[in-house]
VOBABA-528694 format. One line per field, with one value per residue: residue number from 1; chain; residue in one letter; z, y, x of N, C-alpha, C in turn. Coordinates in pm, whole numbers. Atoms other than C-alpha are relative to their C-alpha. Layout:
REM residues N
num = c(NUM  ...)
chaine = c(A  ...)
residu = c(A  ...)
n.w = c(Z  ...)
n.v = c(Y  ...)
n.u = c(X  ...)
ca.w = c(Z  ...)
ca.v = c(Y  ...)
ca.u = c(X  ...)
c.w = c(Z  ...)
c.v = c(Y  ...)
c.u = c(X  ...)
This chain:
REM residues 114
num = c(1  2  3  4  5  6  7  8  9  10  11  12  13  14  15  16  17  18  19  20  21  22  23  24  25  26  27  28  29  30  31  32  33  34  35  36  37  38  39  40  41  42  43  44  45  46  47  48  49  50  51  52  53  54  55  56  57  58  59  60  61  62  63  64  65  66  67  68  69  70  71  72  73  74  75  76  77  78  79  80  81  82  83  84  85  86  87  88  89  90  91  92  93  94  95  96  97  98  99  100  101  102  103  104  105  106  107  108  109  110  111  112  113  114)
chaine = c(A  A  A  A  A  A  A  A  A  A  A  A  A  A  A  A  A  A  A  A  A  A  A  A  A  A  A  A  A  A  A  A  A  A  A  A  A  A  A  A  A  A  A  A  A  A  A  A  A  A  A  A  A  A  A  A  A  A  A  A  A  A  A  A  A  A  A  A  A  A  A  A  A  A  A  A  A  A  A  A  A  A  A  A  A  A  A  A  A  A  A  A  A  A  A  A  A  A  A  A  A  A  A  A  A  A  A  A  A  A  A  A  A  A)
residu = c(M  S  V  K  Q  I  V  L  K  V  A  I  N  C  Q  Q  C  K  I  E  V  L  K  A  V  T  K  L  T  G  V  D  M  V  Q  L  D  A  E  K  G  I  L  T  V  L  G  T  V  D  P  V  C  V  A  T  R  I  R  K  A  G  N  H  A  E  I  T  S  V  G  P  P  K  P  P  E  P  I  K  P  P  E  P  E  K  P  L  P  P  C  C  K  Q  C  Q  L  V  A  V  S  F  V  T  Y  D  S  P  P  A  C  S  I  L)
n.w = c(139  58  126  115  133  79  142  70  142  18  137  8  141  18  -120  -93  -64  -92  -115  -77  -71  -107  -102  -70  -83  -103  -106  -93  -115  -1  121  -22  128  120  122  115  130  90  125  -25  -71  -127  -119  -115  -125  -114  -125  -78  50  52  147  55  -12  106  127  -3  12  140  79  -27  71  141  75  -22  -81  -21  -90  59  -107  -133  -71  -72  90  45  -43  99  102  16  68  136  45  60  144  28  31  119  -44  27  48  -114  -32  95  16  -114  -113  -10  12  -89  46  -107  42  -107  16  -57  -62  56  122  -23  -19  120  -5  -87  -2  12)
n.v = c(-29  -101  34  -49  29  75  3  103  22  143  41  44  23  55  -1  98  -63  -100  71  61  -106  -50  104  12  -117  -18  99  -48  -76  -138  -68  -71  -29  41  -59  50  -60  106  -58  -51  102  -58  48  -86  66  -91  74  12  119  -20  -2  117  112  -16  37  142  74  -10  84  140  26  22  -125  -84  -117  -88  -108  -132  -99  26  -126  -26  -9  -133  -33  45  -96  -1  120  -18  122  92  22  142  69  84  141  75  135  91  67  -34  104  -3  68  139  94  114  115  60  123  58  141  30  131  69  71  143  26  40  143  70  146  65)
n.u = c(-31  87  65  -74  54  -97  37  -76  27  28  36  140  29  134  83  -55  -116  54  58  -108  -72  85  11  -127  -26  102  -18  -103  49  -46  46  126  65  -72  56  -74  27  -46  -53  -135  -76  -43  71  -21  38  -2  6  -123  -68  -135  2  -68  94  100  -64  -30  126  43  -91  35  126  -32  -5  -116  31  -114  38  -25  -20  54  3  124  116  39  136  99  44  146  50  49  69  -96  6  18  -124  -1  -5  -122  29  16  -125  -106  -102  -92  62  -39  110  -17  77  79  67  78  32  131  5  116  -37  -28  -144  -72  -27  95  -16  131)
ca.w = c(2031  1829  1532  1200  833  621  243  34  -339  -423  -745  -804  -1140  -1078  -828  -673  -605  -440  -214  -110  -18  184  366  453  593  785  984  1150  1500  1534  1196  1229  863  523  194  -143  -471  -725  -1028  -876  -678  -348  -14  285  635  946  1291  1537  1331  1227  859  803  929  680  387  496  527  176  34  205  42  -296  -395  -428  -164  -130  160  22  337  710  915  1124  983  782  896  731  409  332  215  -160  -335  -437  -802  -956  -971  -1293  -1259  -1237  -1418  -1196  -1214  -1380  -1490  -1179  -941  -815  -921  -674  -792  -585  -611  -415  -362  -318  -90  -284  -585  -627  -512  -775  -662  -521  -424  -528)
ca.v = c(1140  1424  1401  1433  1436  1177  1209  910  850  515  322  296  138  -21  -57  -366  -175  103  -140  -321  5  132  -201  -214  140  141  -169  24  160  535  618  883  966  828  1011  869  1057  772  998  1161  854  1043  890  1119  968  1169  1029  926  632  594  689  400  154  295  260  -89  -206  -79  -253  -579  -547  -556  -188  63  339  637  884  1238  1447  1423  1719  1880  1863  2159  2353  2228  2400  2507  2213  2202  1968  1656  1610  1282  1033  860  488  268  -65  -360  -519  -463  -668  -563  -723  -1064  -1348  -1631  -1976  -2129  -2486  -2683  -3047  -3160  -3451  -3541  -3673  -4050  -4191  -4259  -4618  -4871  -5236  -5456)
ca.u = c(748  609  376  556  466  647  639  747  775  615  559  183  99  -241  -523  -363  -39  -239  -427  -108  69  -227  -268  101  114  -214  -110  176  121  149  -7  -278  -348  -247  -294  -194  -173  -154  -94  213  318  335  237  193  184  102  181  448  573  938  992  1232  969  717  959  1063  702  622  929  831  488  664  670  951  954  1185  1166  1132  1089  1024  913  645  292  176  -132  -452  -554  -910  -1118  -1170  -1409  -1219  -1133  -1246  -961  -865  -931  -625  -599  -699  -354  -16  284  476  224  321  94  43  -63  -339  -462  -714  -798  -1153  -1221  -1535  -1347  -1313  -980  -718  -671  -920  -906  -1199)
c.w = c(-53  -133  -113  -129  -81  -142  -69  -147  -18  -144  2  -148  -25  133  105  74  106  127  88  80  118  113  84  97  114  113  104  116  -3  -124  28  -130  -114  -119  -116  -126  -103  -129  16  69  133  112  117  123  113  126  69  -42  -56  -153  -64  7  -110  -134  -6  -19  -144  -88  21  -69  -149  -85  33  80  26  86  -62  108  129  74  76  -97  -34  51  -108  -95  -5  -84  -136  -39  -71  -150  -25  -41  -129  47  -41  -58  119  42  -105  -6  118  123  -1  -9  88  -52  119  -57  119  -34  63  55  -51  -118  31  14  -129  -5  91  -13  -1  79)
c.v = c(103  -48  61  -42  -65  -7  -100  -3  -150  -28  -57  -11  -48  6  -97  56  100  -66  -59  103  51  -102  -8  115  11  -101  45  77  140  78  62  22  -45  62  -44  70  -96  56  46  -102  50  -50  90  -70  100  -83  -4  -120  37  -5  -121  -122  5  -46  -150  -83  2  -89  -148  -39  -16  125  76  123  78  118  133  104  -47  132  18  11  144  31  -40  113  1  -119  37  -125  -92  -14  -149  -63  -79  -144  -65  -136  -96  -69  37  -114  -5  -66  -146  -89  -121  -113  -64  -125  -55  -145  -22  -141  -82  -88  -146  -21  -49  -151  -66  -150  -62  -124)
c.u = c(-99  -58  82  -69  111  -53  92  -40  -14  -39  -140  -34  -142  -76  54  121  -46  -53  110  78  -83  -17  127  21  -101  12  104  -63  60  -40  -136  -77  91  -70  89  -46  58  60  144  89  53  -90  36  -55  17  -11  134  83  138  -2  67  -90  -106  58  29  -126  -50  86  -31  -129  23  4  127  -43  128  -47  39  25  -66  4  -129  -118  -33  -140  -100  -41  -152  -44  -57  -76  100  -21  -20  133  -15  8  132  -37  -7  129  104  101  96  -58  43  -124  31  -89  -70  -66  -77  -31  -136  2  -117  36  31  150  63  22  -105  24  -139  -9)
């Protein structure tokens, strides 16, 4: 398989969304490079991975993904100093909340026989 550049449009609303998308994509085999522009909502993946697998993995992570283009990688551009990113909110209303509870074994039992 040849190396290709996959560009996807993803919904990034907060820092948690960004982390989930990056975790989902980097776990795939065949991914060489991942670049995410959170302001524009564009994810660029470089590697031998199948574009449909990338989009499916992002959707399973709970985000919307739409394949924009697939093609050969572009030649590298001259390196510019990175612009500071605007901070994203820590969480948004679209993130899924998971309830977690725990039981301690140190607590006295609810029933006892004297």
